[in-house]
N, C-alpha and C positions, 0 to 999 in steps of 0.2 A: 420563698418567701423567707427576710432575712429576722431572725428573734433577735429578740429585745436584748439588751445589751445591760439595761438598767433595772429596777424593779418592777414590780410588774408582770402584762400583757401585751404589754403598746397600747392601751385604748384610755381615752381620754372618755370621760363623760361627761354630760351635757347638763348640769346642776338646773339648768333651768325644764330640761325635758323633763327631766328625773319628779320636779318638783311634781311636773303640771299631771303626769303619769302618778304620782302618789295621790295628790286631787281627784283625779278620777276614780282610782282606787277607796278609795275613803267617800267618797261617793254611789259607787257602787253594789252594797250592801253582802257582796260576794265573798264569804271567811274562809270556803270550804271547798277544795278540786274535789270533784268526783269525774274523775278521767273515763274511768265506769261507765258514764252516763253518755261524755261522748266520743265514746267505741262505739254504745251501741247506737250511736245517731247513725256510723257509717258501717256495720254487721251490729246486726239485730241481736243474732246470737253468742256474740260476744261474752265469756265469762272471765274473771280476773283469777287470776293462777294462782291456786290455796299452798301454802311454803308452810 
């Protein structure tokens, strides 16, 4: 894999797709991530690490 020579990481965003994804996000109502809930779906006894 060749490293890009210019600024950025060589990725171009599809602004139309980004706008559609943003509209979906605004309509879905989810505003907080709950990774603990998602992890418990896979591993019911999972507990987050306490730091």
